[in-house]
C-alpha positions in Angstrom: -0.1 -0.2 -0.2 1.6 2.8 -0.7 2.4 5.3 1.7 2.1 9.4 1.7 4.7 12.0 2.4 4.6 13.0 5.9 4.3 16.6 4.6 1.5 15.6 3.0 -0.2 13.2 5.7 -0.1 15.9 8.2 -3.6 17.9 8.6 -4.3 21.0 7.3 -4.7 24.3 9.4 -7.9 25.6 9.8 -8.0 29.0 7.6 -7.6 32.6 9.9 -10.8 34.1 10.3 -10.2 38.0 8.9 -10.5 40.9 11.8 -13.3 43.0 11.7 -12.4 46.7 12.6 -15.3 47.8 13.9 -15.6 45.4 16.5 -14.7 48.2 18.9 -16.5 51.1 17.4 -19.2 51.3 19.7 -17.1 51.2 23.3 -14.9 53.8 21.4 -17.6 56.1 20.9 -19.7 55.9 24.3 -16.3 57.4 25.8 -16.4 60.2 23.7 -20.1 61.2 24.2 -19.5 60.8 27.9 -15.8 62.8 28.0 -17.9 65.7 25.9 -20.8 65.3 28.6 -17.9 66.1 31.1 -16.2 69.1 29.5 -19.5 70.3 28.5 -20.7 70.3 32.3 -17.2 71.8 33.3 -17.0 74.5 30.8 -20.8 75.4 32.4 -19.5 75.8 36.0 -16.8 77.8 34.8 -18.8 80.5 33.1 -21.1 80.7 36.0 -20.5 84.0 38.3 -20.0 83.1 42.3 -23.4 82.6 44.1 -23.6 86.0 46.3 -25.8 85.3 49.6 -28.4 87.4 50.6 -27.5 88.0 54.2 -24.0 90.1 54.8 -22.1 88.6 56.8 -20.6 91.1 60.0 -17.2 91.4 60.0 -15.1 89.5 62.7 -14.7 91.6 65.7 -10.9 92.3 66.2 -11.4 93.6 69.7 -12.5 90.2 71.2 -9.1 88.8 69.3 -7.0 91.7 70.7 -8.2 91.4 74.2 -7.7 87.5 74.3 -4.6 88.2 73.0 -3.6 90.5 75.6 -5.1 88.0 78.5 -3.0 85.7 76.9 0.1 87.6 77.6 -0.9 88.7 80.5 -1.3 85.0 82.0 1.8 84.4 80.5 3.5 87.3 82.6 4.1 89.5 79.5 3.2 93.0 80.0 3.6 95.8 77.0 5.4 99.3 77.9 4.7 102.2 76.0 8.1 103.7 76.2 7.3 107.2 74.6 7.9 110.0 77.0 4.0 111.4 77.8 3.5 114.6 76.3 2.6 118.1 78.5 -1.1 118.9 77.9 -2.5 122.4 77.0 0.6 123.5 75.4 1.1 124.5 71.8 3.0 121.9 70.2 5.5 121.4 67.1 6.6 117.8 65.7 10.0 116.9 67.7 13.0 115.1 66.5 11.9 112.1 68.6 9.2 109.7 66.5 6.3 109.8 67.6 6.7 112.6 70.5 6.1 116.2 71.3 7.2 119.3 73.1 6.1 122.5 73.8 7.3 125.4 71.8 8.3 127.7 75.0 8.8 130.9 72.8 5.3 131.1 71.5 4.0 130.1 75.2 5.9 133.3 76.4 4.1 135.5 73.9 0.8 134.0 74.8 0.9 134.4 78.7 2.1 138.1 78.0 -1.0 138.7 75.7 -3.1 137.0 78.2 -2.0 139.0 81.3 -2.3 142.2 79.2 -6.2 141.1 78.6 -6.8 140.6 82.4 -5.7 144.0 82.9 -8.1 145.5 80.3 -10.6 143.6 81.6 -10.4 143.9 85.5 -13.4 146.3 85.7 -15.3 143.8 83.8 -14.4 140.9 85.2 -14.5 141.0 88.9 -16.7 144.1 90.7 -15.1 145.2 93.8 -16.8 147.4 96.9 -16.0 151.0 96.7 -18.6 152.0 99.7 -16.9 152.2 103.1 -20.9 151.4 104.4 -21.7 147.9 106.1 -24.6 146.3 105.4 -26.9 145.5 107.7 -26.8 142.2 110.0 -30.5 141.0 108.9 -29.1 140.8 105.3 -26.3 138.3 106.3 -28.0 135.4 105.9 -27.8 133.4 102.1 -30.9 132.6 100.6 -30.5 129.1 99.0 -32.4 130.2 95.6 -31.1 134.0 95.2 -27.7 133.5 93.7 -24.2 134.9 95.1 -22.0 134.3 91.7 -18.7 134.5 90.8 -18.5 136.4 87.6 -18.2 134.0 84.3 -14.9 135.0 82.6 -15.6 136.1 78.9 -13.6 137.9 76.4 -16.9 139.3 75.2 -18.1 143.1 76.6 -20.8 143.2 78.6 -24.0 145.7 77.6 -23.9 148.9 79.0 -27.0 151.2 79.6 -27.7 153.8 77.0 -25.1 152.1 74.7 -26.5 153.7 72.0 -26.3 157.3 73.3 -28.0 159.9 76.0 -30.4 161.9 73.5 -29.9 165.7 73.3 -33.8 166.5 74.2 -33.2 167.5 77.3 -34.6 170.7 79.1 -31.6 171.6 81.5 -27.8 170.9 80.8 -27.3 169.5 84.8 -29.5 166.1 83.9 -27.5 164.9 81.1 -24.0 166.2 82.5 -25.5 163.8 86.4 -26.8 161.0 84.2 -22.8 160.7 82.0 -21.3 160.9 85.4 -22.7 158.0 87.5 -22.3 155.4 84.5 -19.0 156.4 84.1 -18.6 156.0 87.9 -16.6 152.9 89.1 -19.2 152.7 91.9 -22.1 151.8 89.3 -20.1 149.8 87.1 -19.7 147.4 90.1 -23.0 147.2 90.8 -24.3 146.4 86.9 -28.1 146.9 87.1 -29.6 144.5 85.2 -32.9 147.0 85.5 -31.2 150.0 83.7 -30.4 147.5 80.5 -33.9 146.2 80.5 -34.8 149.2 78.9 -32.0 151.5 77.2 -29.3 148.9 76.0 -29.3 147.2 72.9 -26.4 145.3 73.6 -28.4 143.6 76.2 -31.2 142.3 73.5 -28.2 141.2 71.4 -26.8 139.1 74.4 -29.8 137.1 75.4 -29.3 135.1 72.3 -26.9 133.5 73.8 -27.7 131.4 76.9 -23.7 131.2 77.8 -23.5 135.1 77.9 -26.7 135.8 79.3 -25.3 133.3 82.5 -22.2 135.2 82.5 -24.2 139.0 82.5 -26.5 137.3 85.4 -23.2 136.2 87.2 -21.4 139.6 86.8 -24.8 141.5 87.9 -25.3 139.2 90.9 -22.0 139.2 92.3 -22.7 143.3 93.1 -21.8 144.0 96.8 -25.2 144.5 98.7 -24.3 148.5 99.3 -25.5 149.0 95.6 -29.3 148.8 96.7 -28.9 152.3 98.6 -25.9 153.6 96.2 -28.4 153.3 93.6 -31.6 154.7 95.7 -29.6 157.5 96.5 -28.5 158.0 92.8 -32.6 157.7 92.1 -33.4 160.6 94.5 -30.3 162.9 93.4 -31.5 162.6 89.9 -35.1 162.9 90.7 -34.0 166.5 91.9 -31.6 167.0 89.6 -34.0 166.3 86.2 -37.0 167.6 87.6 -37.9 170.0 84.4 -37.4 166.4 82.0 -38.8 164.0 84.4 -42.1 166.6 84.0 -41.6 166.4 80.2 -41.3 162.8 80.3 -37.9 162.8 78.5 -37.1 159.3 77.7 -33.5 159.0 79.1 -34.3 160.6 82.2 -37.4 158.7 83.0 -35.9 155.2 81.9 -33.2 156.0 84.5 -34.9 157.0 87.6 -37.3 153.9 86.7 -34.2 151.5 86.5 -32.7 152.8 89.8 -35.9 152.3 91.5 -36.0 148.9 89.9 -32.9 148.1 91.1 -34.0 145.9 94.7 -36.6 144.1 92.9 -34.9 143.1 89.8 -31.7 142.4 91.0 -33.5 139.4 93.4 -35.8 138.4 90.4 -33.0 137.8 87.9 -30.5 136.1 90.6 -33.5 133.6 91.3 -32.1 130.1 90.1 -34.1 127.4 88.8 -34.1 123.4 90.8 -31.3 122.4 88.1 -29.1 125.7 89.0 -29.7 127.5 86.3 -30.5 131.1 86.3 -34.4 131.5 86.0 -34.1 134.5 84.0 -31.7 132.8 81.7 -33.9 130.1 81.1 -36.8 132.4 80.8 -35.2 134.8 78.0 -33.7 132.0 75.8 -36.7 129.7 76.0 -37.4 128.3 72.3 -40.8 127.0 73.0 -42.2 129.9 75.2 -40.7 133.4 74.0 -43.3 135.0 76.2 -41.7 133.5 79.8 -39.7 136.5 79.7 -42.5 139.1 80.0 -43.4 139.1 83.5 -40.0 140.7 84.5 -40.9 144.0 82.6 -43.5 144.2 85.8 -40.2 145.4 87.4 -40.0 148.1 85.5 -43.8 149.1 85.6 -44.3 148.0 82.3 -47.6 145.9 82.5 -48.2 142.3 81.6 -49.7 141.5 78.4 -53.3 140.1 78.9 -52.5 137.3 76.1 -49.3 136.4 77.7 -48.7 132.8 77.6 -46.4 131.7 80.0 -44.8 128.3 81.6 -46.4 128.0 84.8 -43.3 127.1 86.9 -41.7 127.8 90.2 -39.3 130.3 88.8 -42.6 132.0 88.0 -44.1 132.1 91.3 -41.2 132.6 92.9 -40.7 136.3 90.2 -44.4 137.0 90.9 -43.4 136.5 94.8 -40.6 138.8 94.8 -42.3 141.4 92.8 -45.3 141.4 95.4 -43.4 142.0 98.1 -41.2 144.8 96.4 -44.7 146.6 95.5 -44.8 146.9 99.3 -42.7 150.3 98.6 -45.4 152.5 96.5 -42.6 154.5 95.1 -41.1 151.0 93.1 -42.5 150.7 89.6 -43.9 147.6 90.0 -46.4 148.9 92.5 -48.5 150.4 89.8 -48.7 147.3 87.7 -48.4 144.2 90.2 -52.1 143.6 91.1 -53.0 143.8 87.0 -50.0 141.0 86.2 -50.4 138.5 89.3 -54.4 138.4 87.6 -53.0 137.6 84.5 -50.8 135.4 85.4 -54.0 133.5 87.8 -55.5 133.5 84.2 -52.9 131.1 82.6 -51.8 129.1 85.6 -55.2 129.0 87.8 -56.9 130.9 89.7 -55.4 131.8 93.5 -51.8 130.4 91.9 -49.8 133.7 92.9 -51.2 136.4 95.5 -52.7 139.0 93.5 -53.7 141.3 96.6 -51.0 143.8 97.2 -49.1 144.3 100.0 -49.3 146.8 102.8 -47.4 149.9 102.2 -44.1 150.9 103.8 -44.2 153.6 106.5 -41.9 155.9 106.3 -40.4 154.4 103.1 -40.0 157.7 101.9 -42.7 160.0 99.7 -42.6 160.9 95.8 -40.4 159.0 93.5 -36.8 158.5 94.2 -36.8 158.4 98.1 -32.9 157.9 99.7 -31.2 154.5 100.6 -33.0 153.7 103.2 -36.2 152.7 101.5 -33.7 151.0 99.0 -32.1 148.7 101.8 -35.4 148.2 103.4 -37.0 147.0 100.2 -33.7 144.6 99.3 -34.5 143.2 103.1 -38.0 142.8 103.1 -37.8 141.1 99.5 -35.0 138.3 100.2 -36.7 137.9 103.3 -40.0 137.0 101.2 -38.1 134.6 98.9 -36.3 133.0 102.0 -39.9 132.2 103.2 -41.2 130.3 100.1 
């Protein structure tokens, strides 16, 4: 039997299958789509603006952290020291060579001290009134009333108002009358008394001063620090003016009339304008600077004989009651200007504050208070003492 060759007898290998290049195509396409989606989402988030919260978050309190740090240093025994030299107080400064330090300029300080000394010398007649009379006040007037101020003048660079600061006029019937008025206005003893009663009607600067509570208080400090001898002194001036200006007073010369009225009204108005409220301020200053009721000051013009308007709507407080009480006591001197208008004025006050709120009845007249206008110094002293006693009993 014929034999086949070994090569021919070997089995033929199976045909190799052809590879399909699209076999992995679905898996690659899915990865590409997933990558595209991720890229799109990433770009969307990157282009979106940051979200701002609707509620504002308060800043962190640095004070608490600083306090905690200081407490921690204190617990460790560490003390922080400021090694800079302490600067002097109330000086004029310029930058020193030492960083962070200041020192006074000595030359400028000496110049300012010289200016202050010169200013004090110029204003010595308007800042501290002095006693120029040798008369000793009565022992019964030595008691101090708690509600009546006896103040030291407030120092101010502004000049104090003066009576008849514009001029005293020229329409006088006699030469002696204006000469006498000018002479007592220039007298140091009169300036020391500084009577507000003369300022109420004759001083333009007085009304300008009333716009400032500080200047008003300074003015009253000066007036209320006047010596007790002012009452008899001004009363004696009234008596002299009454005899010197007889013809001008008969002709109703405004300057002579206002001068006599202001001198006679001094005891009552000095007490009334120096009254203080429960807060320590002057009743007159509160009334004159009251922005809610500018009619509170009208009652003080009773002291110079001006009637209180029936339409006045004043504030009913203790100051008003005390002022009316002072004028009621002063009306016992029938030569005082308030005596002619007190009853009617007290009636107006009661019509606003209630019936019987103040006494409308005139007090009994003084015997020996003097007959006629401008009686001597004894009447002024008696009125001042009685007014002070009446206020002490309130």
